[in-house]
N, C-alpha and C positions, 0 to 999 in steps of 0.2 A: 306918751308916745302916739305918733300919727302912722297909721298903716294904710296904704294903698294896694287894694286888691284889683289886679287887671282882670276883666271878665272878657270872653269872647262866646257869642251864641253860635250853636252849631245845629246841624240838622239832626232830629232824634234818630237814632240807630235803626228804628222800624220803617223809617221814610223811605219810600221808592226814589231814587236819584234818575233824573232825567236831565238832558241839556237842550239847549236852544240856540239859535243863531248858527245854525251849521255845526253844533257840538263846539262852540266858542264860549259859551256862556252855561252856568249852572242856573236850571229851572226851579224857581222858588214858590211856583204855585202849588198849592196844595200841601207844602212842607211845613210839619211842625218843629218849632225850634226851641232848643233846651240850653241851659246853662253849661258851658263845656266842662266835662266831668273834672279834667285836672284842676280846672279853676275852682271848683267846688271844694276839693280837698285843702286849697289856700284859704278860701272864704271861711270856712269851718275853723281852720287853725285861727285865723285872725279874731274870729268872734270869741273863741277859746281865751285869747290873749287879753282881750278886753274883759273878758270875766274875772280873770286871774290878776292882772294889773291896771285895768282902766284904761286900756288904749281906746283911740279912735279909729274906726275902721271905715273907710271911703272906698266904694266900688267905682270903676272907671270902665269904660268901653269906647271904641272908636267905631262910629256908625251912625247911620240916618235915624229917622224919628220911629222907624219899624222895631228898632231894638229895645224902645223904653219899656215895653211890657217884660222883657227879660231882666231889665235893671229893676223893676218894681218887685220882680219875684226876689231877687238879690236883697232888696231892702226888707220884705217880709222875712225872709230868712233870718235877718238881724245885722246888716250893714246900716251904719248911722246915716250915712248919706251916699249919694250916686253923682257921677259926672259922666255926662255923653259928650264927646268930642265930635262935633257935626263934620264929618268926614266918611266917604264911602272907602271902607278899607280894600285895597288892592294887592299889596303885598307886604312882606314883613318888615322892610326897610320902612316904607311909609308909616306904618302902625307904630312901630318903635319911636320915629321921629316924631310923632305926635304926641305919643306919651312920654316921652323925654321933655319936651317943651312944657307940658303941664308940670311935670314934677320939678324941674329946675325952677318954676315960678312959684312953686309951693314950699312947704316945710314937711317933708316926709322923712320919717325914719327908717322904714322898712317898705320894699315894694315886693309884693308876691303875684307870681302869675302861675300858670299851669306849666308842665313841663312841654306840651305841645297842644294844639287844638286837635281834635279829632276828625276834623273834615280834610283839611290839607297837609295835617302833619309835617308841617314846614318846621318846628323847633326851633326857629330862628329869633323870634321877637325878644325871647328873655336875655339872650347873649348880645344882640345889637343893642338893647337898653342898658345893659350893663356897661358897655362899651361906651356908649356916647354919654352917660352920665361919669364914667370913670369910678365905678363903685365896685367893690367885691361882689363876685356872683358865685351862686351854687347852683348846679343843675341837678336835675333828678333827686330832688332833696326828700328824705323820708323821715328827718327828725330835725327838730329847730327848737332851740331855747335861746331867750333874750334876757339880759338882765343888766341894768346900768350901762347901756350904751355898747354892750359886748354882745356877741353871739357865738353860739356853738353849734353845728350842724353835722348831719350824716347824710352822705349820698351815696347811692349805688355806683359801683364800679364794676369791672367784670370779676368775677370771682369772689366779690364782698363788698364792704363797705368801707368808706373813708370819712374820718371825723376831721373837722376844720372848725378854728377859731378865728374870728375877724371882727373888727370894728362897725358899728353901723354908721351911716346907712349903708343898706346893700340891697341885692336883688336876688330875690330866690326863685327859683323854679321848681314848684312842688309837685308831687304824684301821690300816689296810694302809699300809706304809711306816714305821710306826714300827719294825717288823721286816718283812720279806718273808716270803711264804708259803712259800718253801723253807726258811726259816730256824725255821718252827714245829716243836716237838719233839713226837715220838711216844713213849708210854711203853714202855721195854723192860723185859725180864724182871726186871733188877736194880732199876730204879725202881719196878716194881711191889711186889716183895719188901720194898724200903725202907719204901714208901708205909703198908705195914701197922704199922711201927713209930713212925711221925712222929705227933706230936699232933694230934688233931681234938676241938677245945673246942667245947661247946656254951654258949651265953649266953642267958640270958633276955630276952625282948623288953621294950622299955619300953613297950609297949602303944600305941603310936601308932595311932588310929585310921585309916581310909581315909577320902579325901574324895571319892572318885570311886566310883560303882557302875555297871557295865556294864548297859544296858538291853537290850542283844541284839547278836548278831552275825550277819552275813551274807556268805554266800560270793559271789565274783564269778560273773556269769552265765557260763554254758559258752559255750566258743567255738563259732561257727557252723561248718557244714560247709565244707570247702574243696573249691573245684571245681579240677580241673587241666585246663589246656588245652596240647596239643601247641604246641612252640615254633615250628613251621613253620605253625600255623593262625592267621594274622594277623587274618582276618576275624572269626572267633569271640571272639578277645580284645577286638576294638574293640567288637564288638557287646554282649558284656556289660559291658563299661566304662561304655558309653552306656546300656544299658536298665537293668541292675541296679544298679551302682555309681553311675551318674548323675555321672560326674567329666569326660566329654566329650560 
């Protein structure tokens, strides 16, 4: 079985986000990038499938040369090989189109993505990709089993979970639950050394134009100052709730 895991790199959550070009572009200077956490769940699941059933795990991302260290980390974690599609990701439709062209030219039994990326939170690439390929699609997947060309999955829905059965190939958008955080793999020294010897292939872009242009970004308003009131000063608390907050 050939499994393709789609990877995106995102800013570390501790990074201070700034914008340039009149707040029309994200400023990458000084930003540390990491593997999108939702993608890590899918990668870890795929590596587990290889250990159980002998699957081949290929990682892919859409990006320029600067994303290659992230792909090397994916290889160190345990992917067998990696592919970089040489294009600057601009929007979800463009990224999905580039991935779909690669998948149609290959022989993949299962494509795993994260539910969303934690930078733009678009949640659109997996659905676009499944529609372009005309494959079954499970979003918000928290459990997955595959055997003999068939799959069984659970996904989160309002108020519970839904169990689905479907044939492969398919697109799965995973999240926490597909594997648990404690199961996520950290590259060790042997993995880092082996990653240098694993194939990292660059594929030419098919030239899909972006359909969306960012007009500008705006940061959330800074939080207002916090007033601390002693726990035994009930009169002051009531006064502030009445005069300042106006909830009583």
